[in-house]
N, C-alpha and C positions, 0 to 999 in steps of 0.2 A: 715505191718511192726509193731515191738514191740518197747516198750520204751528202752528196753535193747540194741537196735541197734542204739540209738541216743546219745551215749557217756555219758549216765547219770549213776551216781554211783548206786550200787545196794541198799544202805540204802535209798536213794532219791525215787527210784522206789517203795520201800516197803512202803514208807509214803504216797503214792498217795491213794486216797479215793478208796474204794472197787468198786464203781460204774465206775471207770475209768480203762478200760481194754487195750485199744489200742490208740495210738496218732491219733489226728485229722489232717486234711490236713495242716493247718497252724502250728500245732505243729511239724510235720514231716519236714516242710520246714524251720521254723525259729529256732528251738533248735540247730541244728548242726551249722548253720551260727553264732548264738550268741555265742555258746560255743568256736568258732574259733576266736572270738574277732572282728568279722565284725559289723559294724553299719548296721542296717536293716531298710527298708522301706516296711512295710508289709500292704497288702490289705487283710482284712478278715472280712467276714460279722459277724454281731452280733450273739453271741451263738455258735461261732465256736471253743471256747476254747482258746482264745488268751491269757487270763490271765496266764494260765500255759505255754504257748508258750514262754512268756518272763520270767515268775516267776521261772521256773526250772532252766534255764541257770543262772540266777542271783543267786539263792541259791547255785548252784554248784560252781560258782565263788567266793561268799562270804565264802564258807567253806574253801577255800584255802588262802583267803586274808580277815581275820576278822577285820583288821583296816580300810578296805574300807567299804563304805556305797553305797546303792542303792536308787534311788528316782523315784517314779512313780507319775507322774502328771495326774490328771483326772478332768473332767469339773464339776462334781456334788458331794455333800457330800454322797448321797446315794450310788453311784458308788465307792467312796473312801472306804466306810465301807465294801462293797461287796468284792472289790479287796483285802483288807487288811485281811479279814476273810479267803479268798481263799489261799492267800500266807502263812499265819500263820499255816494253817492246815498242810502244808508240811514243813514249816520252822522250827516249834518248835521241832519236832523229830530230827532235825540236830543241835539243840542248838542255833538256830538263831530265831530272833524276828522281827516283822514287826509292826510299829506304824502308826495309822491313825491320820492325822492333818487336820481338817477342821473346818469351822465356826459352831456355835451353841454349842460348847463344851468349858467349862472353859479353858482359855488360859493358866493360871497357872498351871493347872493340866497337860496340854501338856508339858509345859516347864519342869515340874518335871519328866515326862516320858522321855523326850529328854535327861535329864542328866544321864540316865541309858544307854545311847549309843546304841539305837536300830539299828539293822543292815540295815533294810529297812524302808524308809519312804514313805507312800502313802498319797498324799496330794491334796488339791484343791489349786489353785494358790493364791487366796486372803488371805487366812490364812497363808500360807507359806511366802508370802511377808511380812506380819505382824510380824511373828516370826523372820524373817531375820532382820527386823528394830530393834528388841529387843535382837539382839546378836546371833542368830542361824547361825552357819558357815556351809556352805555346801562344804567346800574345800576337804573333804574326799569322796564326792560323785563320784565314778568312773563309776557308772551305771545309765544312765538316760533314762527312758521310758515315752513316750507320749502316753497315752492310749486314744482312741477315739479322735484323733488329729483334726479330722474335726470339732468336736463340740467345742473343745478348740479354734479353729479358729472363728467359726461361732458365738460364744457367746462372742467374743471380748476380750478372754483371752490371745491372742498370745503376746501382749507387756509384760505381766507378764511372760509368758513362756520364752521369750527371756532374761528378766532380771534375772530370776532364774537360767538359763542355764549358764549365764556368772559368776554366783557364784560357779559353780562346778568345778571339777578338769579339767584342759585343756587336760588332757590324758583320758578323760572319753570315754566310749562306749555309743552310742546313738541308741535307737530303737523307731520307730514310728509306731504305729498300728492304722488303720482307716478302716471304713466299706466303705467309699467313698473317692475318691481323685478328687480334683479339680486342675486347673493349679495354682491357687493361693496358695493352700496348698503345692504344690510341690516347689514353688519359695520360700515360707516362710521357709520351712524345710531345704533347701540347706545350709544356713549358719551354721546350728547347726549339720551338719553331715559331716563325712568324707568318701567319696567313698562308700555310702551305697549300700547294696545288695537289689534290688527290689524283693520282693516276692509277688506272686499272688495266694492266695489259691482259690479264686472264681472269676468268671466273674465280672469285675468292674460294680459297680452300679446294681448288681443283687439281687434279693430276694431268699430266701431258697426254693428249689423245693419241700421241704415236707411240704410247706404251701399251703393250699387250699384257694385261694383268691376269693371273691365275692364281687361285687360292685353294690349297689342297687340305682336306680334313684328314688327319692321321692321328694315330695313338701318340701320346707324349713320348713314350719310351721308343717309338719307332723313328723319331725325327733325324737321328744321325744316319741310320740307313736310308732313309728317304732323301735326305740332302745328297748322299753319295749317288744314289740313283738319278737324281735330277741333273747333277753335275755331269755324269757320264752320258746321260741322254742329250744334254745340250751340246757337249763337245766344244764349247766356246773357248777361245783363247784366254779370256779374262772373265771372271766371275766374282762379283763383290757380295759377300755374305754378311748380313747384319745379325748381331747378337746382342742381348740386353747387358748382361753382367760381363765385366772384363775378366773375372775369375773363371768364367767358362769358356773364354775365347781360346785360351792356350790349350785346354783340354780338348776342345773340338779340332783345333789345328793338329794335335798329335794323331787323333783318330783318322783325319783326312790323309795325312802324310803316311800312315800305316797302310791306308787303302791305295797307295800309289798315286795319290793326287797331290801335286806340289802346292803347299799352302803356307801362307804367312799370316801372322796376327798383328793387328794395330789397335793398341788400347792404351790407357792412361797410365799403366804400370810400366810401360816401355820408356827408356830414355829417349832423348831427342834424336840421338844417333841411330838408335834401333829403329824408331819410327821411320826415319828418312830411308834407311836400308830396306825396310819392309815395303815401303811405298815404291822405291825404285825397282825392287825385284819384281813387283807386280806390273808396274808400267813397261818394263823391259821385257816381260814374258818369261822371266826366270821362275816365277810362280804363277800358276793358273788361277789360284783362288786367294782372296784376301778376306780374312775375317775381321770385321772392324765393329767396335762400339759406336754409338751414335755421336758421342763427343768428338772422336777422332775422324768419323767419316765426312764430316761437314766440309772439310777442306780438300777432299779428294776429287780432282778433276782429271778424268780420262777421256780424251777426245771421242773415242768411239767404243765406249763400255757397252757391251752387248746385253748382259744379264745382270740383274740384281736379284738375290734370293733372301727373303726374310726368314731366318731360322726360328725366330719368334717374333710375335707382333709387339710393336712399341707400346709402353705404358701411356704415352700421349698420342692422340690421334693425328695431330699436326706432324709429328715426327715421320708417320707413314708417308705423307706427301713429299717429305724432304728425302726420305730413303729412295723412293722409287724413282724420283727426280734425278737421281745419279746417272740413269741411263737415258736414251733418246734426247741427248742435248744437241742444240744448235740444228734442229731439223732432222736428225736422224731418227731411225726406228729402235725400239729397245723392248726387252722382256723383263718383266717382273713377276716373280713367283713368291708365294708365302706358304709355309708350313703351319697350319692351325690345329691346335688340340682343343677338346672341349673346355678345358680351363681357361681359354682365351676368349670365350664368347662375349664377355663384356668389352674387351679391347676391340674386337671385331665390330660389334654394334656401335661403339664410339666412332670408329673409322667411317663406317656406313652412314652414320648420322652427320658427320662433318663434311663428307664429300657428297652427300645426297645420292648415293649409288647403291645398287643392289648388292654387288661383289658376292655373287654366289659361290658356295663352297663345292668342290669337286672331289671325287674319289681319285686316288693315286693308285694306278694298276700295280698289283702285287702288295699293297698295304691295306688290308682289310681293317676296318675300325671296330675295335672290340671294347674300347673304353666306354663307360656310360657317362651321359651328361649328369652334372650335379643337380640334384632336386633342391638343394638349399636347406635340406633338413639335416639335423644332426645325426651322425651314425651311432652316437653313443645311446645305449639302452636308457629309457626313462627311469629316473632315480625313485627310489622308495621314499615319498614325501613323509610318510610316518616316521621312517628310520631317520631321516633328517631332523625331524622335530625331537625325536627321542635324544639324538645326539646333542642338540643344542641345549637340552634340559639337564644334562649331566653337570654336576657341580664340581666335581673333582676329578683330577687325573686318575685317581684310584678307581673311578667308575668305568674307566676305558680299559682297564685290565681284566683279563679273564679270571673267573672264579675257579679256584683250584677244584679238580675233580675229586668226588668223594672215593674213598678207598674201601 
C-alpha cells in the first residue's frame, strides 16, 4: 500500500522524509481511522513508525481547522524532543508548527513560545501541569494523543494525564498508542475515550522478528568483564547498554572507559544539558557505548542502532520488549544480548511468560559459571528451639547476665 491510498493530501505526502517510501503496518491501520474521526487504541511495537501514524492525521486535520490544537503526551523529555522533531519535519512545510514542553528548559521561554499559538504541543505531564497552573489553556485542544501510554501508567503519571485530559475540549478525538497492554491500562483508558477502534499491528507483547536475541548465563561478579568482551566482539560503532540503577551507571561507565571503550552515561541524576551532551556524543560517534537507565532510554532514537545489551534484566517483563526494541527499527536488522545471572531467574521466567518464547540461556566462551542457583532455603543454621523458649521465659535482665565464676 502507498501513502496516497491513505486519504492524505499530496502536499503532506511530498513533505515526508526521502527515507520513508511506504507506510508501516501501524500507519496503514491507524491513519484511515484517525482521519475518519475515530478514537483509537493502538498496539504497536517500538520502532514501528507510530509517531507518523498519529502525526500525519493530526497535521491533515489541523490544516482544515487551524484554530484547533493537538496535544501529544509522552513519558520523558527525550521522547518529547524526538517526537516534536519528527512532527515538525512534516508540519512546517504545511505552515504548521509543533512546540516541545518539558522540564529542564526555561519556563519563561516556553511561555513566550506558547504566545505564538503553536498548532501542536508535545509535552511531558509535569511541565504541562505547571504551565496550566500559570494560565495555559487547553480548551482548543481537539486532538489528544497518549504516546507510550504503558510507560505513562507505569511511571505514575496517569493522574496527571487525567487532569490534563479534563482541560481539553470535550469534543476532542483521543488516540492511545502503546507497545504493551495490561488490563489496568485498558481500564484507565476507557473514561478518556469514546468507542475507540482497537488496532493491533503486532502480536501483543511481542518483540521484533528482525532482532537476533541471545541470552548468556554468567556469574554475577563476571558481568563487567563479560560486557567488555561482548563489546569488543561486536566492534559496533554504537552499542546501547541498559542498567537498572542509576547509581551503578556511572561506576560501569568508569570501568568501560578504563578498558579504553569510549562510554557515556544517561540517567536521572544528570542535568538536562548533561543528558543532551551524552546523547549527542553517542549519536555523533564520539562515544561508542551509551549506558542508560530505562527511564531515560525511552526517548533514544538512533536510526541504525545495531546492538542493545542488557547488563541486567529489567524488573518488569514489559520493559524487556521496550529495551530490545531500540534496535531493528524501521525494517532494519538488530542484535540484542542479555547477561543473566542465577539471581535473575524470576525476571527471566517473567519475560518468557509474557513473550511466550523459550529464550534459552547460552554459555559465554571464557566465562564458566561457578555460581550456584539459589535453592530458596535459608543459609542460617536451624535455631535451638529450646534455647529460644528458655530465653523467652527469663523474667529479668539479670537473668541474661553471666554468673560470676567461682574462685
